[in-house]
DSSP file (Angstrom, degrees, kcal/mol; ACC not computed):
  #  RESIDUE AA STRUCTURE BP1 BP2  ACC     N-H-->O    O-->H-N    N-H-->O    O-->H-N    TCO  KAPPA ALPHA  PHI   PSI    X-CA   Y-CA   Z-CA
    1    1 A M              0   0    0      0, 0.0     2,-0.1     0, 0.0    82,-0.1   0.000 360.0 360.0 360.0 144.5  -13.4    0.7   16.1
    2    2 A L        -     0   0    0     80,-0.5    83,-0.0    79,-0.2    82,-0.0  -0.428 360.0-140.2 -69.2 135.4  -12.0    1.6   12.7
    3    3 A D        -     0   0    0     -2,-0.1     4,-0.2     1,-0.1    -1,-0.1  -0.876  16.0-174.5-100.3 109.9  -13.0   -0.7    9.8
    4    4 A P    >>  +     0   0    0      0, 0.0     4,-2.5     0, 0.0     3,-0.6   0.373  53.2 109.6 -84.4   6.1  -10.0   -1.2    7.5
    5    5 A T  H 3> S+     0   0    0      1,-0.2     4,-2.9     2,-0.2     5,-0.3   0.862  72.6  54.9 -53.5 -43.4  -12.0   -3.3    4.9
    6    6 A P  H 3> S+     0   0    0      0, 0.0     4,-2.1     0, 0.0    -1,-0.2   0.898 112.3  43.6 -60.2 -38.0  -12.0   -0.5    2.2
    7    7 A L  H <> S+     0   0    0     -3,-0.6     4,-2.7     2,-0.2     5,-0.3   0.934 113.9  50.0 -70.9 -45.8   -8.2   -0.3    2.3
    8    8 A N  H  X S+     0   0    0     -4,-2.5     4,-2.4     1,-0.2     5,-0.2   0.921 113.3  47.0 -57.0 -44.3   -7.7   -4.0    2.4
    9    9 A A  H  X S+     0   0    0     -4,-2.9     4,-2.2    -5,-0.2    -1,-0.2   0.920 113.1  47.3 -66.1 -44.5  -10.1   -4.5   -0.6
   10   10 A A  H  X S+     0   0    0     -4,-2.1     4,-2.0    -5,-0.3     5,-0.2   0.911 114.1  47.9 -64.3 -41.9   -8.5   -1.7   -2.7
   11   11 A V  H  X S+     0   0    0     -4,-2.7     4,-2.9     1,-0.2     5,-0.2   0.922 111.3  49.7 -65.1 -44.7   -5.0   -3.0   -2.0
   12   12 A E  H  X S+     0   0    0     -4,-2.4     4,-2.6    -5,-0.3     5,-0.2   0.895 109.7  51.7 -64.0 -39.9   -5.9   -6.6   -2.8
   13   13 A R  H  X S+     0   0    0     -4,-2.2     4,-2.0     2,-0.2    -1,-0.2   0.949 114.9  41.5 -60.5 -48.5   -7.5   -5.6   -6.1
   14   14 A L  H  X S+     0   0    0     -4,-2.0     4,-2.5     2,-0.2    -2,-0.2   0.896 113.9  52.1 -69.1 -39.5   -4.5   -3.6   -7.2
   15   15 A A  H  X S+     0   0    0     -4,-2.9     4,-2.4     1,-0.2    -1,-0.2   0.918 109.8  49.7 -62.2 -42.8   -2.0   -6.3   -5.9
   16   16 A D  H  X S+     0   0    0     -4,-2.6     4,-1.3    -5,-0.2    -1,-0.2   0.896 110.1  51.3 -62.5 -39.2   -3.9   -9.0   -7.9
   17   17 A R  H  X S+     0   0    0     -4,-2.0     4,-0.7    -5,-0.2     3,-0.4   0.929 110.3  48.3 -63.7 -44.2   -3.8   -6.8  -11.0
   18   18 A L  H >< S+     0   0    0     -4,-2.5     3,-0.8     1,-0.2    -2,-0.2   0.899 109.0  54.1 -61.9 -40.3   -0.1   -6.3  -10.6
   19   19 A R  H 3< S+     0   0    0     -4,-2.4    -1,-0.2     1,-0.2    -2,-0.2   0.792 109.8  48.4 -63.9 -27.3    0.4  -10.0  -10.1
   20   20 A S  H 3< S+     0   0    0     -4,-1.3    -1,-0.2    -3,-0.4    -2,-0.2   0.550  87.1 107.0 -92.8  -7.6   -1.4  -10.8  -13.4
   21   21 A L  S << S-     0   0    0     -3,-0.8     2,-0.1    -4,-0.7    -3,-0.0  -0.397  73.8-111.4 -72.8 146.8    0.4   -8.3  -15.6
   22   22 A P     >  -     0   0    0      0, 0.0     4,-2.1     0, 0.0     3,-0.5  -0.349  30.4-105.8 -71.5 159.6    2.9   -9.5  -18.2
   23   23 A H  H  > S+     0   0    0      1,-0.2     4,-2.6     2,-0.2     5,-0.2   0.868 119.0  57.1 -52.2 -42.0    6.6   -8.8  -17.7
   24   24 A S  H  > S+     0   0    0      1,-0.2     4,-1.6     2,-0.2    -1,-0.2   0.896 107.7  46.6 -62.1 -40.6    6.5   -6.2  -20.5
   25   25 A A  H  4>S+     0   0    0     -3,-0.5     5,-1.7     2,-0.2     4,-0.3   0.885 111.8  51.4 -69.5 -37.8    3.8   -4.2  -18.7
   26   26 A L  I ><>S+     0   0    0     -4,-2.1     5,-1.7     1,-0.2     3,-1.1   0.919 111.4  47.5 -63.4 -42.6    5.6   -4.4  -15.4
   27   27 A Q  I 3<5S+     0   0    0     -4,-2.6    -1,-0.2     1,-0.2    -2,-0.2   0.805 101.4  65.4 -69.3 -29.4    8.8   -3.2  -17.0
   28   28 A R  I 3<5S-     0   0    0     -4,-1.6    -1,-0.2    -5,-0.2    -2,-0.2   0.516 134.4 -72.9 -74.3  -2.3    7.1   -0.3  -18.8
   29   29 A G  I <>5S+     0   0    0     -3,-1.1     4,-2.4    -4,-0.3     5,-0.2   0.256 107.3 104.4 137.0 -16.3    6.3    1.3  -15.4
   30   30 A A  I  ><S+     0   0    0     -5,-1.7     4,-2.5     1,-0.2    -4,-0.2   0.909  88.1  48.6 -62.6 -40.8    3.6   -0.7  -13.6
   31   31 A A  H  ><S+     0   0    0     -5,-1.7     4,-2.8    -6,-0.3    -1,-0.2   0.901 111.0  50.3 -66.2 -39.9    6.1   -2.3  -11.3
   32   32 A A  H  > S+     0   0    0     -6,-0.6     4,-2.4     2,-0.2    -2,-0.2   0.911 111.9  47.7 -64.6 -41.8    7.7    1.1  -10.5
   33   33 A E  H  X S+     0   0    0     -4,-2.4     4,-2.1     2,-0.2    -2,-0.2   0.929 113.7  48.0 -62.8 -45.2    4.3    2.6   -9.7
   34   34 A G  H  X S+     0   0    0     -4,-2.5     4,-2.7    -5,-0.2    -2,-0.2   0.898 112.0  48.7 -63.2 -41.7    3.4   -0.4   -7.6
   35   35 A L  H  X S+     0   0    0     -4,-2.8     4,-2.8     2,-0.2    -1,-0.2   0.905 109.4  52.4 -66.3 -41.2    6.6   -0.2   -5.7
   36   36 A A  H  X S+     0   0    0     -4,-2.4     4,-2.0     2,-0.2    -1,-0.2   0.916 112.7  45.5 -60.5 -42.2    6.3    3.5   -5.1
   37   37 A L  H  X S+     0   0    0     -4,-2.1     4,-2.8     2,-0.2     5,-0.2   0.932 112.0  51.0 -66.6 -45.5    2.8    2.9   -3.6
   38   38 A A  H  X S+     0   0    0     -4,-2.7     4,-2.6     1,-0.2    -2,-0.2   0.905 110.4  50.2 -58.8 -41.3    4.0    0.0   -1.5
   39   39 A R  H  X S+     0   0    0     -4,-2.8     4,-2.4     2,-0.2    -1,-0.2   0.901 111.0  48.6 -64.0 -40.8    6.8    2.1   -0.1
   40   40 A E  H  X S+     0   0    0     -4,-2.0     4,-2.4     2,-0.2    -2,-0.2   0.920 112.9  46.8 -66.5 -43.3    4.5    4.9    0.7
   41   41 A L  H  X S+     0   0    0     -4,-2.8     4,-2.3     1,-0.2    -2,-0.2   0.901 112.9  49.9 -65.8 -39.4    2.0    2.6    2.5
   42   42 A A  H  X S+     0   0    0     -4,-2.6     4,-2.4    -5,-0.2    -2,-0.2   0.901 109.7  51.6 -64.3 -40.2    4.9    0.9    4.3
   43   43 A R  H  X S+     0   0    0     -4,-2.4     4,-2.2     1,-0.2    -2,-0.2   0.933 111.4  47.0 -60.1 -46.6    6.2    4.3    5.4
   44   44 A R  H  X S+     0   0    0     -4,-2.4     4,-2.1     1,-0.2    -2,-0.2   0.886 110.8  52.0 -64.4 -39.2    2.7    5.3    6.7
   45   45 A A  H  X S+     0   0    0     -4,-2.3     4,-2.3     1,-0.2     5,-0.2   0.926 110.1  48.6 -62.9 -44.4    2.3    2.0    8.5
   46   46 A Q  H  X S+     0   0    0     -4,-2.4     4,-3.0     1,-0.2    -2,-0.2   0.893 110.8  50.4 -64.4 -39.4    5.7    2.4   10.3
   47   47 A L  H  < S+     0   0    0     -4,-2.2    -1,-0.2     1,-0.2    -2,-0.2   0.874 111.5  48.8 -66.3 -36.2    4.8    6.0   11.3
   48   48 A A  H  < S+     0   0    0     -4,-2.1    -2,-0.2    -5,-0.2    -1,-0.2   0.890 119.1  38.6 -68.8 -39.1    1.5    4.8   12.7
   49   49 A E  H  < S+     0   0    0     -4,-2.3    -2,-0.2     1,-0.2    -3,-0.2   0.860 131.0  24.9 -79.3 -37.0    3.1    2.0   14.7
   50   50 A F  S >< S-     0   0    0     -4,-3.0     3,-2.0    -5,-0.2    -1,-0.2  -0.600  78.3-163.6-131.9  70.6    6.3    3.7   15.8
   51   51 A P  T 3  S+     0   0    0      0, 0.0     3,-0.1     0, 0.0    -3,-0.1  -0.254  77.4  21.6 -57.1 139.3    5.8    7.5   15.9
   52   52 A G  T 3  S+     0   0    0      1,-0.3     2,-0.4    -5,-0.1    -5,-0.1   0.336  97.6 112.4  86.7  -8.4    9.0    9.4   16.0
   53   53 A R  S <  S-     0   0    0     -3,-2.0    -1,-0.3    -7,-0.2    -3,-0.1  -0.818  75.9-111.4 -99.8 138.9   11.1    6.6   14.5
   54   54 A Q        -     0   0    0     -2,-0.4     2,-0.1    -3,-0.1    -1,-0.0  -0.515  37.3-124.4 -66.7 121.4   12.6    7.0   11.1
   55   55 A P        -     0   0    0      0, 0.0     2,-0.3     0, 0.0   -12,-0.1  -0.392  18.3-125.2 -68.3 144.7   10.8    4.5    8.7
   56   56 A A        -     0   0    0    -14,-0.1     2,-0.3    -2,-0.1   -10,-0.1  -0.645  28.2-111.5 -84.2 146.1   12.9    2.0    6.8
   57   57 A E        -     0   0    0     -2,-0.3   -18,-0.1     1,-0.1   -17,-0.1  -0.628  27.3-116.1 -81.9 134.9   12.5    2.0    3.1
   58   58 A L        -     0   0    0     -2,-0.3   -19,-0.1   -19,-0.1    -1,-0.1  -0.533  38.5-123.6 -65.2 126.3   10.9   -1.1    1.5
   59   59 A P        -     0   0    0      0, 0.0     2,-0.5     0, 0.0    -1,-0.1  -0.319  19.2-106.1 -74.7 157.2   13.5   -2.7   -0.7
   60   60 A E        +     0   0    0      1,-0.1     3,-0.1    -2,-0.0     6,-0.0  -0.718  37.0 176.6 -80.0 126.2   13.1   -3.4   -4.3
   61   61 A A        -     0   0    0     -2,-0.5     3,-0.1     1,-0.4    -1,-0.1   0.335  52.8 -79.8-114.8   5.0   12.6   -7.2   -4.7
   62   62 A G    >>  -     0   0    0      1,-0.1     3,-1.5     2,-0.1     4,-0.6  -0.197  46.3 -78.5 110.6 157.0   12.0   -7.3   -8.5
   63   63 A V  T 34 S+     0   0    0      1,-0.3     3,-0.5     2,-0.2     4,-0.3   0.787 125.2  55.0 -63.9 -29.2    9.1   -6.7  -10.8
   64   64 A F  T 34 S+     0   0    0      1,-0.2    -1,-0.3    -3,-0.1     4,-0.2   0.585 106.9  51.6 -82.1  -8.0    7.4  -10.0  -10.1
   65   65 A C  T <> S+     0   0    0     -3,-1.5     4,-2.5     1,-0.1     3,-0.3   0.536  81.2  91.4-100.1  -9.7    7.3   -9.4   -6.3
   66   66 A V  H  X S+     0   0    0     -4,-0.6     4,-2.5    -3,-0.5     5,-0.2   0.833  82.6  55.0 -63.8 -34.0    5.7   -5.9   -6.4
   67   67 A G  H  > S+     0   0    0     -4,-0.3     4,-2.2     2,-0.2    -1,-0.2   0.921 111.7  44.7 -62.2 -43.0    2.1   -7.2   -6.1
   68   68 A D  H  > S+     0   0    0     -3,-0.3     4,-2.5    -4,-0.2    -2,-0.2   0.895 111.7  52.5 -67.5 -40.3    3.1   -9.1   -3.0
   69   69 A Q  H  X S+     0   0    0     -4,-2.5     4,-2.5     1,-0.2     5,-0.2   0.909 110.4  48.8 -61.2 -41.4    5.0   -6.2   -1.6
   70   70 A L  H  X S+     0   0    0     -4,-2.5     4,-2.8    -5,-0.2     5,-0.3   0.927 110.5  50.6 -64.1 -44.7    1.9   -4.0   -2.1
   71   71 A A  H  X S+     0   0    0     -4,-2.2     4,-2.3     1,-0.2     5,-0.2   0.923 113.3  44.9 -60.1 -45.5   -0.4   -6.5   -0.4
   72   72 A V  H  X S+     0   0    0     -4,-2.5     4,-2.4     2,-0.2    -2,-0.2   0.939 115.6  46.2 -65.3 -47.3    1.8   -6.8    2.6
   73   73 A A  H  X S+     0   0    0     -4,-2.5     4,-2.2    -5,-0.2    -2,-0.2   0.916 114.7  47.4 -63.5 -43.3    2.4   -3.0    3.0
   74   74 A G  H  X S+     0   0    0     -4,-2.8     4,-2.4    -5,-0.2    -1,-0.2   0.909 113.5  46.6 -65.6 -42.5   -1.3   -2.2    2.5
   75   75 A N  H  X S+     0   0    0     -4,-2.3     4,-2.2    -5,-0.3    -1,-0.2   0.857 110.6  53.7 -69.6 -34.0   -2.5   -4.8    5.0
   76   76 A D  H  X S+     0   0    0     -4,-2.4     4,-2.5    -5,-0.2    -2,-0.2   0.924 110.6  47.1 -62.4 -44.0    0.2   -3.7    7.5
   77   77 A L  H  X S+     0   0    0     -4,-2.2     4,-2.7     2,-0.2     5,-0.3   0.931 110.1  52.3 -63.9 -44.9   -1.1   -0.1    7.2
   78   78 A A  H  X S+     0   0    0     -4,-2.4     4,-2.3     1,-0.2    -1,-0.2   0.916 113.0  44.8 -57.7 -43.8   -4.7   -1.2    7.6
   79   79 A E  H  X S+     0   0    0     -4,-2.2     4,-2.2     2,-0.2    -1,-0.2   0.904 111.9  51.5 -68.9 -41.3   -3.9   -3.1   10.7
   80   80 A A  H  X S+     0   0    0     -4,-2.5     4,-1.2     1,-0.2    -2,-0.2   0.907 113.6  45.0 -62.2 -41.2   -1.8   -0.3   12.2
   81   81 A L  H  X S+     0   0    0     -4,-2.7     4,-2.3     2,-0.2    -2,-0.2   0.893 110.0  54.8 -69.5 -39.3   -4.6    2.2   11.6
   82   82 A R  H  < S+     0   0    0     -4,-2.3   -80,-0.5    -5,-0.3    -2,-0.2   0.906 110.9  45.5 -60.3 -41.0   -7.2   -0.2   13.0
   83   83 A L  H  < S+     0   0    0     -4,-2.2    -1,-0.2     1,-0.2    -2,-0.2   0.770 112.0  52.9 -73.6 -25.4   -5.3   -0.5   16.2
   84   84 A S  H  < S+     0   0    0     -4,-1.2    -2,-0.2    -5,-0.2    -1,-0.2   0.930  84.2 178.2 -76.7 -47.2   -4.7    3.2   16.5
   85   85 A G     <  +     0   0    0     -4,-2.3     4,-0.3     1,-0.1     3,-0.1   0.062  20.6 105.9  67.5 175.2   -8.3    4.4   16.1
   86   86 A G  S  > S-     0   0    0      1,-0.1     4,-1.6     2,-0.1    -1,-0.1  -0.080  79.6 -76.0  99.7 162.5   -9.5    8.0   16.3
   87   87 A A  H  > S+     0   0    0      1,-0.2     4,-1.8     2,-0.2     5,-0.2   0.890 127.1  51.7 -64.2 -43.1  -10.7   10.7   13.9
   88   88 A A  H  > S+     0   0    0      1,-0.2     4,-1.9     2,-0.2    -1,-0.2   0.855 108.5  53.1 -64.1 -33.3   -7.3   11.5   12.4
   89   89 A V  H  > S+     0   0    0     -4,-0.3     4,-2.4     2,-0.2    -1,-0.2   0.870 104.5  54.8 -69.7 -36.9   -6.8    7.8   11.8
   90   90 A S  H  X S+     0   0    0     -4,-1.6     4,-2.3     1,-0.2    -1,-0.2   0.897 108.6  48.7 -62.0 -40.1  -10.0    7.6    9.9
   91   91 A E  H  X S+     0   0    0     -4,-1.8     4,-2.4     2,-0.2    -2,-0.2   0.884 109.7  52.1 -66.0 -38.9   -8.9   10.4    7.7
   92   92 A E  H  X S+     0   0    0     -4,-1.9     4,-2.3     2,-0.2    -2,-0.2   0.893 109.1  50.4 -64.0 -40.3   -5.5    8.6    7.1
   93   93 A L  H  X S+     0   0    0     -4,-2.4     4,-2.3     2,-0.2    -2,-0.2   0.935 110.8  48.4 -62.6 -47.2   -7.4    5.5    6.1
   94   94 A D  H  X S+     0   0    0     -4,-2.3     4,-2.2     1,-0.2    -2,-0.2   0.898 111.7  50.0 -60.7 -41.0   -9.6    7.4    3.6
   95   95 A E  H  X S+     0   0    0     -4,-2.4     4,-2.4     2,-0.2    -1,-0.2   0.890 109.2  51.4 -65.1 -39.8   -6.4    9.1    2.2
   96   96 A A  H  X S+     0   0    0     -4,-2.3     4,-2.4     2,-0.2    -2,-0.2   0.904 109.1  50.6 -64.9 -40.9   -4.7    5.7    1.8
   97   97 A V  H  X S+     0   0    0     -4,-2.3     4,-2.5     2,-0.2    -2,-0.2   0.924 111.0  49.0 -62.1 -44.1   -7.7    4.3    0.0
   98   98 A R  H  X S+     0   0    0     -4,-2.2     4,-2.7     1,-0.2    -2,-0.2   0.907 110.4  51.4 -61.0 -42.0   -7.7    7.3   -2.4
   99   99 A L  H  X S+     0   0    0     -4,-2.4     4,-2.3     2,-0.2    -2,-0.2   0.909 111.1  47.1 -62.4 -44.0   -4.0    6.9   -3.0
  100  100 A V  H  X S+     0   0    0     -4,-2.4     4,-2.2     2,-0.2    -2,-0.2   0.933 114.3  46.7 -64.4 -46.0   -4.4    3.2   -3.9
  101  101 A R  H  X S+     0   0    0     -4,-2.5     4,-1.2     2,-0.2    -2,-0.2   0.901 112.2  50.4 -64.9 -40.2   -7.3    3.9   -6.2
  102  102 A H  H >X S+     0   0    0     -4,-2.7     4,-0.7     1,-0.2     3,-0.5   0.923 110.7  48.7 -63.7 -44.3   -5.5    6.8   -7.9
  103  103 A T  H >X S+     0   0    0     -4,-2.3     3,-1.2     1,-0.2     4,-0.8   0.891 105.8  59.3 -62.4 -38.5   -2.4    4.6   -8.4
  104  104 A G  H 3< S+     0   0    0     -4,-2.2     3,-0.4     1,-0.3    -1,-0.2   0.807  99.3  57.0 -59.8 -31.2   -4.6    1.9   -9.9
  105  105 A T  H << S+     0   0    0     -4,-1.2    -1,-0.3    -3,-0.5    -2,-0.2   0.725 107.4  49.2 -72.7 -20.0   -5.9    4.3  -12.5
  106  106 A R  H <<        0   0    0     -3,-1.2    -1,-0.2    -4,-0.7    -2,-0.2   0.555 360.0 360.0 -94.9  -9.6   -2.3    4.9  -13.7
  107  107 A I     <        0   0    0     -4,-0.8    -1,-0.2    -3,-0.4    -2,-0.2   0.432 360.0 360.0 -97.8 360.0   -1.3    1.2  -13.9
C-alpha cells in the first residue's frame, strides 16, 4: 500500500509556515502562491477520486485561510492516492511532494 506520509509532512510544514506569516507577507504574494498550490492539489485529488468528472475550483477564502486550505487539499490528495494504489499513483505522489517543496521555496 502507498505511504502518503511524505506528502502529508510536506503539506503540513508549508501550511504551518503560511499560518505563521504576517498579513503583509501574505498580501505580497505568499497567500496567492499557497492558494494556487491548494487549488492544484485539490484538482488532483478530485481527479484521483472521480476520474472523468470536471474538478471544482477551490474558492478563495481569504489570506488567513490559505494555510488551512492547503492542509485540507494536500491531505485529501494524500488519502485519495493512498486508496488508489499502483505505480502511476506512486509517481503522482512523488510529483505532488516536489510541487509542494518547490512552492515552499518561493514563499
